[in-house]
Backbone as XML, in Angstrom:
<?xml version="1.0"?>
<chain id="A" units="angstrom">
  <residue number="1" name="MET">
    <atom name="N" x="-13.548" y="6.643" z="21.612"/>
    <atom name="CA" x="-12.604" y="7.242" z="22.500"/>
    <atom name="C" x="-13.195" y="8.502" z="23.099"/>
  </residue>
  <residue number="2" name="ASP">
    <atom name="N" x="-13.890" y="9.273" z="22.278"/>
    <atom name="CA" x="-14.489" y="10.522" z="22.761"/>
    <atom name="C" x="-15.419" y="10.261" z="23.940"/>
  </residue>
  <residue number="3" name="GLU">
    <atom name="N" x="-16.209" y="9.217" z="23.832"/>
    <atom name="CA" x="-17.145" y="8.879" z="24.908"/>
    <atom name="C" x="-16.399" y="8.534" z="26.197"/>
  </residue>
  <residue number="4" name="LEU">
    <atom name="N" x="-15.368" y="7.716" z="26.085"/>
    <atom name="CA" x="-14.590" y="7.334" z="27.260"/>
    <atom name="C" x="-13.903" y="8.541" z="27.898"/>
  </residue>
  <residue number="5" name="LEU">
    <atom name="N" x="-13.380" y="9.434" z="27.075"/>
    <atom name="CA" x="-12.761" y="10.645" z="27.603"/>
    <atom name="C" x="-13.776" y="11.506" z="28.340"/>
  </residue>
  <residue number="6" name="ASN">
    <atom name="N" x="-14.932" y="11.690" z="27.721"/>
    <atom name="CA" x="-15.978" y="12.518" z="28.331"/>
    <atom name="C" x="-16.503" y="11.933" z="29.637"/>
  </residue>
  <residue number="7" name="GLU">
    <atom name="N" x="-16.482" y="10.617" z="29.760"/>
    <atom name="CA" x="-16.946" y="9.952" z="30.979"/>
    <atom name="C" x="-15.832" y="9.837" z="32.021"/>
  </residue>
  <residue number="8" name="GLY">
    <atom name="N" x="-14.629" y="10.288" z="31.682"/>
    <atom name="CA" x="-13.511" y="10.198" z="32.607"/>
    <atom name="C" x="-12.989" y="8.785" z="32.783"/>
  </residue>
  <residue number="9" name="LYS">
    <atom name="N" x="-13.285" y="7.899" z="31.841"/>
    <atom name="CA" x="-12.869" y="6.502" z="31.931"/>
    <atom name="C" x="-11.562" y="6.216" z="31.191"/>
  </residue>
  <residue number="10" name="ALA">
    <atom name="N" x="-11.028" y="7.236" z="30.522"/>
    <atom name="CA" x="-9.794" y="7.037" z="29.769"/>
    <atom name="C" x="-9.042" y="8.351" z="29.678"/>
  </residue>
  <residue number="11" name="THR">
    <atom name="N" x="-7.761" y="8.235" z="29.433"/>
    <atom name="CA" x="-6.934" y="9.400" z="29.140"/>
    <atom name="C" x="-6.145" y="9.101" z="27.882"/>
  </residue>
  <residue number="12" name="VAL">
    <atom name="N" x="-5.666" y="10.142" z="27.249"/>
    <atom name="CA" x="-4.903" y="9.993" z="26.019"/>
    <atom name="C" x="-3.657" y="10.859" z="26.128"/>
  </residue>
  <residue number="13" name="GLN">
    <atom name="N" x="-2.548" y="10.286" z="25.748"/>
    <atom name="CA" x="-1.305" y="11.046" z="25.685"/>
    <atom name="C" x="-0.912" y="11.167" z="24.225"/>
  </residue>
  <residue number="14" name="VAL">
    <atom name="N" x="-0.706" y="12.364" z="23.746"/>
    <atom name="CA" x="-0.307" y="12.606" z="22.361"/>
    <atom name="C" x="1.209" y="12.727" z="22.326"/>
  </residue>
  <residue number="15" name="LEU">
    <atom name="N" x="1.814" y="11.906" z="21.512"/>
    <atom name="CA" x="3.266" y="11.905" z="21.387"/>
    <atom name="C" x="3.688" y="12.618" z="20.114"/>
  </residue>
  <residue number="16" name="LYS">
    <atom name="N" x="4.740" y="13.401" z="20.188"/>
    <atom name="CA" x="5.264" y="14.082" z="19.003"/>
    <atom name="C" x="6.286" y="13.178" z="18.325"/>
  </residue>
  <residue number="17" name="SER">
    <atom name="N" x="6.342" y="13.286" z="17.014"/>
    <atom name="CA" x="7.307" y="12.519" z="16.241"/>
    <atom name="C" x="7.726" y="13.334" z="15.028"/>
  </residue>
  <residue number="18" name="LEU">
    <atom name="N" x="8.962" y="13.213" z="14.663"/>
    <atom name="CA" x="9.453" y="13.864" z="13.450"/>
    <atom name="C" x="9.281" y="12.963" z="12.228"/>
  </residue>
  <residue number="19" name="ASP">
    <atom name="N" x="8.851" y="11.716" z="12.450"/>
    <atom name="CA" x="8.664" y="10.786" z="11.347"/>
    <atom name="C" x="7.449" y="11.156" z="10.513"/>
  </residue>
  <residue number="20" name="LYS">
    <atom name="N" x="7.494" y="10.778" z="9.248"/>
    <atom name="CA" x="6.389" y="11.047" z="8.331"/>
    <atom name="C" x="5.241" y="10.079" z="8.611"/>
  </residue>
  <residue number="21" name="TRP">
    <atom name="N" x="4.025" y="10.580" z="8.567"/>
    <atom name="CA" x="2.835" y="9.770" z="8.761"/>
    <atom name="C" x="2.295" y="9.369" z="7.398"/>
  </residue>
  <residue number="22" name="TYR">
    <atom name="N" x="1.929" y="8.104" z="7.254"/>
    <atom name="CA" x="1.343" y="7.601" z="6.016"/>
    <atom name="C" x="-0.042" y="7.070" z="6.315"/>
  </residue>
  <residue number="23" name="GLY">
    <atom name="N" x="-0.981" y="7.382" z="5.453"/>
    <atom name="CA" x="-2.333" y="6.882" z="5.620"/>
    <atom name="C" x="-2.922" y="6.519" z="4.273"/>
  </residue>
  <residue number="24" name="VAL">
    <atom name="N" x="-3.871" y="5.618" z="4.295"/>
    <atom name="CA" x="-4.559" y="5.209" z="3.066"/>
    <atom name="C" x="-6.013" y="5.630" z="3.188"/>
  </residue>
  <residue number="25" name="THR">
    <atom name="N" x="-6.330" y="6.727" z="2.558"/>
    <atom name="CA" x="-7.701" y="7.214" z="2.543"/>
    <atom name="C" x="-8.408" y="6.751" z="1.272"/>
  </residue>
  <residue number="26" name="TYR">
    <atom name="N" x="-7.685" y="6.792" z="0.188"/>
    <atom name="CA" x="-8.232" y="6.410" z="-1.115"/>
    <atom name="C" x="-7.393" y="5.275" z="-1.694"/>
  </residue>
  <residue number="27" name="LYS">
    <atom name="N" x="-7.986" y="4.474" z="-2.559"/>
    <atom name="CA" x="-7.252" y="3.341" z="-3.127"/>
    <atom name="C" x="-6.010" y="3.802" z="-3.871"/>
  </residue>
  <residue number="28" name="GLU">
    <atom name="N" x="-6.024" y="5.021" z="-4.378"/>
    <atom name="CA" x="-4.861" y="5.563" z="-5.081"/>
    <atom name="C" x="-3.691" y="5.822" z="-4.128"/>
  </residue>
  <residue number="29" name="ASP">
    <atom name="N" x="-3.969" y="5.901" z="-2.827"/>
    <atom name="CA" x="-2.919" y="6.131" z="-1.830"/>
    <atom name="C" x="-2.081" y="4.881" z="-1.559"/>
  </residue>
  <residue number="30" name="LYS">
    <atom name="N" x="-2.653" y="3.721" z="-1.798"/>
    <atom name="CA" x="-2.014" y="2.469" z="-1.387"/>
    <atom name="C" x="-0.615" y="2.261" z="-1.958"/>
  </residue>
  <residue number="31" name="PRO">
    <atom name="N" x="-0.370" y="2.466" z="-3.262"/>
    <atom name="CA" x="0.980" y="2.212" z="-3.779"/>
    <atom name="C" x="2.059" y="3.073" z="-3.111"/>
  </residue>
  <residue number="32" name="VAL">
    <atom name="N" x="1.731" y="4.304" z="-2.796"/>
    <atom name="CA" x="2.699" y="5.196" z="-2.140"/>
    <atom name="C" x="3.033" y="4.676" z="-0.745"/>
  </residue>
  <residue number="33" name="VAL">
    <atom name="N" x="2.016" y="4.229" z="-0.009"/>
    <atom name="CA" x="2.224" y="3.736" z="1.349"/>
    <atom name="C" x="2.969" y="2.403" z="1.326"/>
  </residue>
  <residue number="34" name="VAL">
    <atom name="N" x="2.618" y="1.527" z="0.418"/>
    <atom name="CA" x="3.303" y="0.238" z="0.300"/>
    <atom name="C" x="4.786" y="0.467" z="-0.004"/>
  </residue>
  <residue number="35" name="ALA">
    <atom name="N" x="5.077" y="1.380" z="-0.911"/>
    <atom name="CA" x="6.473" y="1.685" z="-1.246"/>
    <atom name="C" x="7.209" y="2.289" z="-0.056"/>
  </residue>
  <residue number="36" name="ALA">
    <atom name="N" x="6.556" y="3.165" z="0.692"/>
    <atom name="CA" x="7.185" y="3.787" z="1.861"/>
    <atom name="C" x="7.501" y="2.746" z="2.930"/>
  </residue>
  <residue number="37" name="ILE">
    <atom name="N" x="6.567" y="1.842" z="3.179"/>
    <atom name="CA" x="6.809" y="0.793" z="4.175"/>
    <atom name="C" x="7.932" y="-0.128" z="3.713"/>
  </residue>
  <residue number="38" name="GLN">
    <atom name="N" x="7.967" y="-0.456" z="2.431"/>
    <atom name="CA" x="9.045" y="-1.306" z="1.918"/>
    <atom name="C" x="10.392" y="-0.607" z="2.077"/>
  </residue>
  <residue number="39" name="SER">
    <atom name="N" x="10.422" y="0.683" z="1.840"/>
    <atom name="CA" x="11.663" y="1.442" z="2.012"/>
    <atom name="C" x="12.137" y="1.401" z="3.465"/>
  </residue>
  <residue number="40" name="LEU">
    <atom name="N" x="11.204" y="1.518" z="4.396"/>
    <atom name="CA" x="11.545" y="1.437" z="5.822"/>
    <atom name="C" x="12.059" y="0.042" z="6.181"/>
  </residue>
  <residue number="41" name="LYS">
    <atom name="N" x="11.484" y="-0.982" z="5.576"/>
    <atom name="CA" x="11.974" y="-2.354" z="5.791"/>
    <atom name="C" x="13.370" y="-2.520" z="5.206"/>
  </residue>
  <residue number="42" name="ASP">
    <atom name="N" x="13.565" y="-2.026" z="3.979"/>
    <atom name="CA" x="14.853" y="-2.164" z="3.299"/>
    <atom name="C" x="15.971" y="-1.459" z="4.063"/>
  </residue>
  <residue number="43" name="SER">
    <atom name="N" x="15.639" y="-0.349" z="4.717"/>
    <atom name="CA" x="16.655" y="0.406" z="5.461"/>
    <atom name="C" x="16.895" y="-0.156" z="6.860"/>
  </residue>
  <residue number="44" name="GLY">
    <atom name="N" x="16.074" y="-1.150" z="7.251"/>
    <atom name="CA" x="16.246" y="-1.777" z="8.555"/>
    <atom name="C" x="15.498" y="-1.085" z="9.687"/>
  </residue>
  <residue number="45" name="LEU">
    <atom name="N" x="14.760" y="-0.021" z="9.371"/>
    <atom name="CA" x="13.994" y="0.667" z="10.419"/>
    <atom name="C" x="12.750" y="-0.113" z="10.835"/>
  </residue>
  <residue number="46" name="TYR">
    <atom name="N" x="12.203" y="-0.890" z="9.909"/>
    <atom name="CA" x="11.060" y="-1.752" z="10.195"/>
    <atom name="C" x="11.495" y="-3.191" z="9.972"/>
  </residue>
  <residue number="47" name="PRO">
    <atom name="N" x="10.956" y="-4.135" z="10.746"/>
    <atom name="CA" x="11.275" y="-5.547" z="10.491"/>
    <atom name="C" x="10.653" y="-6.008" z="9.172"/>
  </residue>
  <residue number="48" name="GLU">
    <atom name="N" x="11.267" y="-6.976" z="8.536"/>
    <atom name="CA" x="10.754" y="-7.471" z="7.252"/>
    <atom name="C" x="9.335" y="-8.016" z="7.394"/>
  </residue>
  <residue number="49" name="LYS">
    <atom name="N" x="9.070" y="-8.735" z="8.479"/>
    <atom name="CA" x="7.725" y="-9.278" z="8.705"/>
    <atom name="C" x="7.058" y="-8.425" z="9.778"/>
  </residue>
  <residue number="50" name="LEU">
    <atom name="N" x="6.544" y="-7.290" z="9.360"/>
    <atom name="CA" x="6.043" y="-6.258" z="10.264"/>
    <atom name="C" x="4.904" y="-6.743" z="11.151"/>
  </residue>
  <residue number="51" name="TRP">
    <atom name="N" x="3.977" y="-7.519" z="10.611"/>
    <atom name="CA" x="2.802" y="-7.916" z="11.373"/>
    <atom name="C" x="2.816" y="-9.378" z="11.796"/>
  </residue>
  <residue number="52" name="GLU">
    <atom name="N" x="3.953" y="-10.004" z="11.759"/>
    <atom name="CA" x="4.037" y="-11.397" z="12.147"/>
    <atom name="C" x="3.998" y="-11.533" z="13.666"/>
  </residue>
  <residue number="53" name="GLU">
    <atom name="N" x="3.196" y="-12.465" z="14.152"/>
    <atom name="CA" x="3.150" y="-12.706" z="15.602"/>
    <atom name="C" x="4.390" y="-13.471" z="16.014"/>
  </residue>
  <residue number="54" name="LYS">
    <atom name="N" x="4.877" y="-13.188" z="17.214"/>
    <atom name="CA" x="6.084" y="-13.866" z="17.696"/>
    <atom name="C" x="5.725" y="-14.932" z="18.684"/>
  </residue>
</chain>
């Protein structure tokens, strides 16, 4: 992305969000993220089949 920006071939818009960001940097992070995503599914904020093609 940096290269495209520097060459003027792309632009980036940064969006603000109040939602919590989850990332998996270390294998120990995975259970926390899996639980957070499941909670979002259970509450109806995320679809049950998040990555299913339609």
